[in-house]
Each structure stands twice: as structure tokens, then as C-alpha cells.
C-alpha positions in Angstrom: 74.7 -191.7 -90.6 72.8 -188.6 -91.7 73.1 -189.6 -95.3 71.5 -193.0 -94.5 68.6 -191.4 -92.7 68.1 -188.9 -95.7 68.3 -191.8 -98.2 65.7 -193.7 -96.2 63.3 -190.7 -96.0 63.7 -190.1 -99.8 63.0 -193.8 -100.6 60.0 -193.9 -98.2 58.6 -190.7 -99.8 59.1 -192.1 -103.3 57.4 -195.4 -102.5 54.5 -193.6 -100.9 54.2 -191.4 -104.0 54.0 -194.5 -106.2 51.4 -196.0 -104.0 49.2 -192.9 -104.0 49.6 -192.6 -107.7 48.7 -196.2 -108.3 45.7 -195.9 -106.0 44.5 -192.7 -107.8 44.8 -194.2 -111.2 43.2 -197.5 -110.2 40.2 -195.5 -108.8 39.9 -193.5 -112.0 39.9 -196.6 -114.3 36.5 -197.7 -113.2 33.1 -196.1 -113.0 32.6 -197.2 -109.4 29.3 -197.0 -107.4 28.7 -193.8 -105.5 30.4 -193.3 -102.1 32.3 -190.8 -100.0 35.6 -189.4 -101.1 38.4 -191.4 -99.5 41.5 -190.0 -97.7 44.9 -190.8 -99.1 46.3 -194.1 -97.7 43.5 -194.8 -95.1 40.6 -194.4 -97.5 37.3 -194.3 -95.6 38.3 -195.9 -92.4 37.6 -192.7 -90.5 33.8 -193.1 -91.3 33.5 -196.5 -89.6 32.7 -196.7 -85.9 32.7 -199.5 -83.3 29.6 -201.0 -85.0 30.5 -201.1 -88.7 27.1 -202.4 -89.9 25.4 -199.4 -88.4 28.0 -196.9 -89.8 27.7 -198.4 -93.2 23.9 -198.3 -93.0 24.0 -194.6 -92.3 26.3 -194.1 -95.3 24.0 -196.1 -97.6 21.1 -193.8 -96.7 23.0 -191.1 -98.5 24.8 -193.0 -101.3 22.3 -195.8 -102.0 22.0 -199.6 -101.8 25.0 -200.1 -104.0 27.9 -198.1 -102.5 31.7 -197.9 -102.9 34.0 -197.3 -100.0 37.8 -197.5 -99.9 39.5 -199.3 -97.1 43.2 -198.7 -97.4 44.4 -200.2 -100.7 41.2 -201.9 -101.7 37.8 -200.9 -103.1 35.0 -202.2 -100.9 31.6 -202.6 -102.5 28.6 -202.7 -100.2 25.1 -204.1 -101.1 22.3 -203.0 -98.7 19.2 -204.2 -100.5 17.4 -207.4 -101.6 18.3 -206.6 -105.3 22.0 -206.2 -104.4 21.9 -209.4 -102.3 20.3 -211.3 -105.2 23.0 -210.1 -107.6 26.0 -210.9 -105.4 24.7 -214.1 -103.7 22.5 -215.6 -106.4 22.6 -214.3 -110.0 26.4 -213.8 -110.1 27.4 -215.9 -107.0 30.2 -217.6 -108.9 31.9 -214.3 -109.5 32.0 -213.5 -105.7 32.4 -216.9 -104.2 36.0 -216.4 -103.2 37.4 -215.0 -100.0 40.0 -212.2 -99.6 43.3 -213.1 -97.8 43.2 -212.0 -94.1 45.5 -212.3 -91.1 42.7 -214.1 -89.2 42.3 -216.6 -92.0 46.0 -217.2 -92.0 46.7 -217.4 -88.3 43.5 -218.8 -86.7 42.3 -221.2 -89.4 45.4 -223.1 -90.4 46.3 -220.9 -93.4 42.7 -220.8 -94.8 42.0 -224.5 -94.4 38.5 -224.1 -92.8 35.1 -223.5 -94.5 34.9 -219.8 -93.7 38.2 -218.6 -95.2 39.3 -221.3 -97.6 39.6 -220.1 -101.2 37.1 -221.3 -103.8 38.5 -224.4 -105.5 38.6 -228.2 -105.3 39.4 -228.4 -101.6 36.5 -226.1 -100.7 34.1 -227.9 -102.9 35.0 -231.3 -101.5 34.8 -229.9 -97.9 31.4 -228.4 -98.5 30.2 -231.6 -100.0 31.3 -233.6 -96.9 29.5 -231.1 -94.7 26.2 -231.3 -96.6 26.2 -235.1 -97.3 28.0 -236.5 -94.3 27.9 -234.1 -91.3 24.6 -232.2 -91.6 22.4 -234.5 -93.7 18.8 -234.9 -92.4 19.3 -238.6 -91.5 22.3 -238.0 -89.4 20.7 -235.0 -87.6 17.6 -237.2 -86.9 19.7 -240.0 -85.5 21.3 -237.5 -83.1 18.1 -235.9 -81.9 18.4 -237.6 -78.5 21.6 -235.5 -77.9 19.8 -232.2 -78.4 16.9 -233.4 -76.2 19.2 -234.6 -73.4 21.1 -231.3 -73.3 18.0 -229.1 -73.4 16.5 -231.2 -70.6 19.8 -230.7 -68.6 19.5 -226.9 -69.2 16.0 -227.0 -67.7 17.2 -228.9 -64.7 20.1 -226.5 -64.1 17.7 -223.5 -64.3 15.3 -225.2 -61.9 18.2 -225.5 -59.4 18.8 -221.8 -59.4 15.2 -220.6 -59.8 14.5 -217.4 -57.9 18.0 -216.1 -58.4 19.3 -213.8 -61.1 21.4 -215.6 -63.8 23.2 -214.6 -66.9 21.1 -216.7 -69.3 23.5 -217.0 -72.2 26.9 -216.9 -70.5 26.0 -219.2 -67.6 23.5 -221.6 -69.3 22.7 -221.3 -73.0 26.3 -221.4 -74.1 26.7 -224.6 -72.1 23.8 -226.4 -73.8 25.0 -225.2 -77.2 28.6 -226.4 -76.4 27.4 -229.7 -75.1 25.2 -230.4 -78.1 27.9 -229.6 -80.6 30.8 -231.3 -78.8 28.8 -234.5 -78.3 28.0 -234.5 -82.0 31.5 -233.5 -83.1 33.7 -235.3 -80.5 31.4 -238.0 -79.1 31.3 -236.5 -75.6 30.8 -233.5 -73.5 33.9 -231.2 -73.5 33.5 -230.3 -69.8 32.2 -232.2 -66.9 31.6 -230.0 -63.8 33.5 -227.3 -65.6 36.7 -229.3 -65.9 38.2 -231.1 -69.0 41.1 -233.3 -69.8 43.7 -232.0 -72.2 45.2 -228.5 -72.9 42.1 -226.5 -72.0 41.9 -226.6 -68.2 38.5 -225.0 -67.6 35.2 -223.8 -69.1 36.2 -220.2 -68.3 39.4 -220.5 -70.4 37.5 -222.1 -73.3 34.9 -219.4 -73.3 37.6 -216.8 -73.4 39.2 -218.7 -76.4 35.9 -218.7 -78.2 35.2 -215.0 -77.5 38.7 -214.1 -78.7 38.4 -216.2 -81.9 35.2 -214.6 -82.9 36.3 -211.1 -82.1 39.6 -211.4 -84.1 37.8 -212.9 -87.1 35.5 -209.9 -87.2 37.8 -206.9 -86.5 38.9 -204.4 -89.2 42.6 -205.3 -89.1 44.6 -202.4 -90.8 47.2 -204.8 -92.2 44.5 -206.6 -94.2 43.6 -203.4 -96.0 46.9 -201.6 -96.1 49.3 -204.5 -96.8 52.5 -202.5 -96.6 51.7 -201.7 -93.0 51.0 -205.3 -92.1 54.4 -205.9 -90.6 53.9 -203.2 -88.0 50.7 -204.9 -86.5 49.6 -201.4 -85.3 46.5 -202.7 -83.5 48.2 -205.8 -81.9 45.6 -208.0 -83.6 48.1 -210.3 -85.4 49.9 -211.0 -82.2 46.6 -212.1 -80.6 45.7 -214.1 -83.6 48.9 -216.1 -83.5 48.4 -216.8 -79.8 44.8 -217.9 -80.1 45.7 -220.0 -83.2 48.3 -221.9 -81.1 45.9 -222.5 -78.2 43.2 -223.9 -80.5 45.8 -226.0 -82.3 46.8 -227.7 -79.0 43.1 -228.3 -78.3 42.5 -229.7 -81.8 45.5 -232.0 -81.7 44.3 -233.4 -78.4 40.9 -234.2 -79.9 42.4 -235.9 -82.9 44.9 -237.9 -80.7 42.0 -239.1 -78.6 40.1 -240.3 -81.7 43.2 -241.9 -83.2 43.7 -244.0 -80.1 40.0 -245.0 -79.6 38.8 -248.4 -80.7 35.5 -250.2 -80.4 33.4 -247.2 -79.6 30.3 -248.8 -81.1 28.9 -249.6 -84.5 26.5 -247.8 -86.8 26.1 -244.3 -88.1 24.9 -242.9 -84.7 28.0 -244.2 -82.9 30.3 -242.2 -85.2 30.8 -238.6 -84.4 31.8 -235.9 -86.8 35.5 -236.2 -86.1 35.3 -239.9 -87.0 33.8 -238.9 -90.3 36.3 -236.2 -91.1 39.3 -238.5 -90.2 37.9 -241.2 -92.4 37.5 -238.8 -95.3 41.0 -237.5 -94.8 42.4 -241.0 -94.8 40.6 -241.5 -98.1 42.1 -238.3 -99.5 38.6 -236.8 -99.8 40.1 -233.7 -98.1 43.1 -233.7 -100.4 46.6 -234.9 -99.6 48.0 -231.4 -99.0 45.7 -230.9 -96.0 45.0 -234.2 -94.4 45.2 -233.8 -90.6 45.3 -230.0 -90.9 42.0 -230.0 -92.7 40.4 -232.2 -90.0 41.6 -229.8 -87.3 40.4 -226.7 -89.2 36.9 -228.3 -89.6 36.7 -229.5 -86.1 37.4 -226.0 -84.9 34.8 -224.6 -87.2 32.2 -227.0 -86.0 32.7 -226.5 -82.3 33.2 -222.7 -82.4 30.4 -221.9 -84.8 28.0 -224.3 -83.3 28.6 -223.1 -79.7 28.4 -219.3 -80.4 25.6 -218.8 -82.9 22.8 -220.7 -81.2 23.4 -219.2 -77.7 23.6 -215.7 -79.0 20.3 -216.1 -81.1 18.4 -217.4 -78.1 19.7 -214.6 -75.9 18.5 -211.9 -78.3 15.1 -213.5 -78.6 14.7 -213.7 -74.8 15.9 -210.1 -74.5 13.2 -208.9 -76.9 10.6 -210.9 -75.1 11.6 -209.5 -71.7 10.7 -206.1 -73.1 7.3 -207.2 -74.4 5.2 -209.2 -71.9 2.2 -209.4 -74.3 4.4 -211.2 -76.9 5.6 -213.5 -74.1 2.0 -214.3 -73.2 1.0 -215.2 -76.8 4.0 -217.6 -77.0 3.2 -219.4 -73.7 -0.5 -219.7 -74.6 0.5 -221.5 -77.8 2.8 -223.8 -75.9 0.2 -224.7 -73.3 -2.4 -225.3 -76.1 -0.2 -227.5 -78.3 2.1 -229.2 -75.7 0.3 -229.0 -72.4 1.9 -228.9 -69.0 2.7 -232.5 -68.6 5.8 -232.8 -70.7 8.6 -230.9 -72.4 8.6 -229.6 -76.0 10.2 -231.9 -78.6 11.5 -231.3 -82.1 8.4 -233.0 -83.4 6.2 -230.3 -81.9 7.9 -227.5 -83.8 5.7 -227.7 -87.0 2.7 -227.0 -84.7 4.3 -224.0 -83.0 4.2 -221.2 -85.6 4.4 -218.4 -83.1 7.7 -219.7 -81.6 9.1 -220.0 -85.2 7.9 -216.4 -85.8 9.8 -215.2 -82.7 13.0 -216.8 -84.0 12.6 -215.3 -87.4 11.9 -211.8 -86.0 15.0 -212.1 -83.7 17.1 -213.1 -86.7 15.8 -210.1 -88.7 16.5 -207.6 -86.0 19.6 -209.1 -84.6 21.4 -211.1 -87.3 24.4 -212.9 -85.7 26.5 -211.9 -88.8 25.2 -208.4 -89.7 27.8 -208.0 -92.5 28.2 -211.3 -94.3 31.8 -212.4 -94.3 33.5 -210.5 -97.2 33.7 -212.0 -100.6 36.3 -211.3 -103.3 35.5 -210.2 -106.9 37.1 -212.8 -109.1 36.9 -210.7 -112.3 35.7 -207.4 -113.6 31.9 -207.0 -113.8 29.2 -204.4 -114.2 25.9 -203.9 -112.4 23.4 -201.0 -113.0 26.0 -199.2 -115.1 28.7 -199.3 -112.3 31.9 -201.3 -112.4 32.9 -203.9 -109.8 36.7 -204.3 -110.3 38.5 -207.6 -110.0 40.0 -207.8 -106.5 37.3 -205.7 -104.8 36.0 -206.8 -101.5 32.2 -207.2 -101.4 30.0 -207.0 -98.3 26.2 -207.6 -97.9 24.7 -205.6 -95.0 22.1 -208.0 -93.8 21.4 -205.7 -90.8 20.4 -202.9 -93.2 18.1 -205.2 -95.2 16.4 -206.3 -92.0 15.6 -202.6 -91.3 14.5 -201.5 -94.8 11.2 -199.7 -94.5 10.3 -200.7 -98.0 10.4 -204.4 -97.0 9.2 -204.2 -93.4 6.3 -202.4 -91.7 7.7 -200.6 -88.5 11.2 -202.2 -89.0 12.5 -201.0 -85.6 9.7 -202.8 -83.7 9.8 -206.4 -82.6 6.7 -207.9 -84.2 6.7 -211.7 -84.6 3.2 -211.5 -86.0 4.6 -210.3 -89.3 5.7 -213.8 -90.0 2.5 -215.6 -89.2 1.0 -217.0 -92.3 4.1 -216.1 -94.2 6.2 -218.6 -96.2 9.3 -216.5 -95.8 12.2 -218.8 -94.6 15.7 -218.3 -93.2 17.6 -220.8 -95.4 18.8 -218.4 -98.1 16.0 -218.6 -100.6 14.2 -215.4 -99.3 16.7 -212.7 -99.5 14.8 -210.4 -97.2 16.0 -212.6 -94.3 19.6 -213.9 -94.4 20.8 -215.1 -91.0 22.8 -217.9 -92.6 23.7 -216.1 -95.8 22.9 -217.5 -99.2 24.4 -219.1 -102.3 27.5 -221.3 -102.3 29.0 -219.7 -99.2 25.9 -220.2 -97.1 26.5 -221.7 -93.6 26.2 -225.5 -94.1 25.1 -226.1 -90.5 22.0 -224.0 -90.6 19.7 -227.0 -90.1 21.4 -228.0 -86.9 21.5 -224.4 -85.7 17.7 -223.9 -86.2 16.9 -227.1 -84.4 18.9 -226.1 -81.3 17.5 -222.6 -81.3 13.9 -223.6 -81.7 14.1 -226.4 -79.1 15.9 -224.3 -76.5 13.8 -221.3 -76.8 10.5 -223.2 -76.8 11.4 -225.1 -73.6 12.7 -221.9 -71.9 9.3 -220.3 -72.5 7.4 -223.5 -71.7 9.2 -224.5 -68.4 9.5 -221.1 -66.7 8.0 -217.7 -66.1 10.6 -215.0 -66.5 11.3 -211.6 -65.0 14.1 -209.1 -64.8 16.0 -208.7 -61.5 14.6 -206.4 -58.8 15.1 -202.8 -59.7 15.5 -203.3 -63.4 12.7 -202.1 -65.6 12.0 -203.4 -69.1 12.5 -199.9 -70.4 16.0 -199.9 -68.9 17.1 -203.2 -70.5 20.1 -202.3 -72.7 20.1 -203.7 -76.3 23.6 -202.5 -77.1 25.7 -204.8 -79.4 29.3 -205.8 -79.5 30.7 -206.4 -83.0 32.7 -209.4 -84.1 32.4 -212.4 -86.4 29.2 -212.8 -84.4 27.3 -209.8 -82.9 25.9 -210.4 -79.5 24.7 -208.3 -76.6 27.3 -205.9 -75.1 25.9 -206.7 -71.6 24.8 -210.3 -70.9 21.1 -210.7 -70.3 20.4 -211.2 -66.5 17.0 -212.8 -65.7 15.1 -214.6 -62.9 13.3 -217.9 -63.7 10.4 -219.4 -61.8 9.3 -223.0 -62.7 5.7 -223.5 -63.9 5.6 -227.3 -64.7 5.3 -230.2 -62.3 8.5 -230.6 -60.2 9.1 -234.2 -61.4 9.8 -232.9 -64.9 12.9 -231.0 -63.8 14.5 -234.1 -62.2 
């Protein structure tokens, strides 16, 4: 017995020695960008706090806009400037278009079958082409404009019913309009009616928890992803949770596909076909490749519903949070709405080109509060060199969008919320202007950005147009917390609580 224990200890020590030696020599082989000295085994994990984008930003102030960290077994290259974003996302995008293997990709997205985590190759290219040409093309979005208008009007009516009472804007209301818009476009119907749904998800509360868990687990620093030989131990318990949420979403996705497989005669024409119809048709035509088929459709359905629900609601909540702290900015926005739209109707999508200040508010919110502050990691496909430094094959690459949005060389008073900075500016948010990257850029840019912008603009404009807003009694604007919680999307730590008062004729809320 004692001999067995001794042999195990010797073998473990020997393997650890080999690992450390390999790590040391691998680090010495390259002229890596500057960065803090890593600890054995754990690397620089000890320098990363609960908000990694902020921790990394502080480190980049010391080591520069191109920085090297070591997370466990892997080098991590951080870009924190426009020049670095241009190199990794534009100039040499093809070298960094791949994704690293992660437990979340394996257990929550059908073994990397979705758009976010799928490896670069024929399947990913076909899938992205379907997104751009079939799901999110301008004609299809225009045909489904009535859905967005319906759900935003329903949001206004719901808020009218609780006017004068404090509500959690995003949790109780905005997340619902986002969910209804995306589920009607994806599934052809609202997921919940009066908070109840058919199928394996019994209530809105449960589904919200599922979405929160999915986004959290896809954004965490899972030790097993970075120190593979510790993966089996699941030290943080994340893998167990990933497997659980993966099974729950699979049951939900199976139910959605079963419903569509059994439906006939739902109408004719492009507007009558929802996104699941399109995906199932492409899968049957082998456009999603034979090896995926139904799994690919489930992965994409999950991507569309989860991504479309979360991002729009969080963006509007951040914008409203900033406006609650700045009444003067609020007044400028409402003056523009009264002048362009008047008080006899709601704002429509056709009004948006004539509402530059509303657009500026959205851009400024996305600059200060990017939903994905650290773009989902990319994988270096081969050795490369930039500014005299080596980027080794297999390195993980992150772009700190949050840091770029606070670069004093790019922005005057970067910590201040100033929508005016975008008035008269041609800077956009669709990946061409690298100072502002809420949807990323290059081949891995979010394909649903156009839909997301439409929902955010229409929702925010009508919230400001239809109501006056104040904080609950006893809460001063100076006391409003702007703390974040990190995940695949980064929202408010404490939901925004506000009180609405209608300001349009009552018949518009009916």
C-alpha cells in the first residue's frame, strides 16, 4: 500500500516537472509581447478579478496595448487599441478566425455546432452564409417589421398598466419584448402567453434562469479550459452546471423542432416562414452538412433565441441607466422626439433616420457599456509576428473592447456619458470603425447586428417618447449603482428600478 502511494507521488511529481519544463521552454522559444511574469502552473490567473475586462485594462496601462498573459498552459495575447483590433480583426483576420476548444462550447452548444464556438471551416462558412442571406437579410427583416412594432407597442401598454409604480425595467419588461420579438421571428409564435408555455420549460421564470445560466457559463474563466490536465476535477463546478443547462436547452430545442416537423399549412410566402422553417429546410438540403443535420438546427435555434433576447434588453437598460443620471440629456432626447414624431403617435422604424440624438445615445451606451467587453477568444492558427513580437500558433487572442472605448487618445472625457460626441459623426457600430465594436468585426462579427440595432433603437425611442421617468422615492441619481456582472454578456449587477408616467394621449396605450 505504502509503495503504491510512493509510486503515485513520484509519478505525479515527474509529470509536473515535465509540464513545467515544457511550459518554460515554450515561453522561451518566442519573443512574446510584454506582460507580467507568470506563476508556475496557474500563470497569471491571480491578477484577474471578478471583472476581467477591467483587470486586463489596468494591466495594459503598464504593459501596453499589445500584452501577453499566461493562463495555465496557454499564452493569452491581449489587444487593447484600435491598431491591435485592426491587425487581429481585419488585416490578419484569417489567422485568428478560429475558436479555442472550451467546455462551454462542448457541453452547451452541441459540441461546437453553433455560430459562436464552431471551428472555422466548411460548416461554419455555410452556416454564416445562411445567417446573412436567409435569416438576417434586409428584405426578411423588413417583412417582419410588424412583429417588432407589435411587441414594442405591447411593452408600452404593459408599462402604462403599472405607471406610478416602481418596476425593474429590463427584468420585468425589456427582456419580455426582446424575447417575444425573437421567438416570433425564430419560432413563429410567442414563447410565453401570460408567463406560461407548452413544452419542457414550464414558466418564464425558469427560462430566464436558463438564459442567465447559459450566458454566465459561456463567459466564465473555467480552469479546465486553461489547465487541461485539471479538467477532470471540475474544481469550480462549472462543467457540471454546463452539462445540466445543455440538457435543459436540448429538451427545449427538441420540442421546438418537433412542433415544426408536425406543422402543415401555416401559410405561404416568405413572411409566413419563420427562421426554424428556413434552418430545417437547409438541413434537409444538406446545406448544414450531413454530419450536423438536426443538431445544427438546434444549435442555431438556441443561438438565435438566447442571443436575441439578452443583448437588446441589456443595451436598453444601460442606456436608460445613464439617462436617469443625466436629466439634461433626457430632455434633449425627448425634445427631438416631440419635434420629429409629435405626440399623436408612436415612433416607427421609419422615423429613426430623423432621430440622430437617439442614435447617438445608443452609440454612447455601446461605447461605455459594451455587452461583450472582451470579444469571444480567437485562436492563432499559425505563428505570426506583429511589431517585432511573436504570436505563437495555439495562442488565445482577446480584444478588450471595453478598454478601447475608454482610450483617452480616442475619446474626449472617456468616463463621461456624452452622446453629443456622435452628432455629425459618421462613426458606425457595424465593424468598420474599430473605435466602436459592440458587435465585433471581421469574419466572426455577430451576424444579427442589424436586427439587434432595430430592436434597441425602436424600444429606447418609444420608452423615451411615451413616458417621463424617475427613480423610486428615496433614490438619488447620485446613488444609482452602475456596477457590472461579467459573463458572455455584461449587464447591470443590480437591475434598474424606475417609475414611469405616461405623457401621450391615453388611447395610444390601448
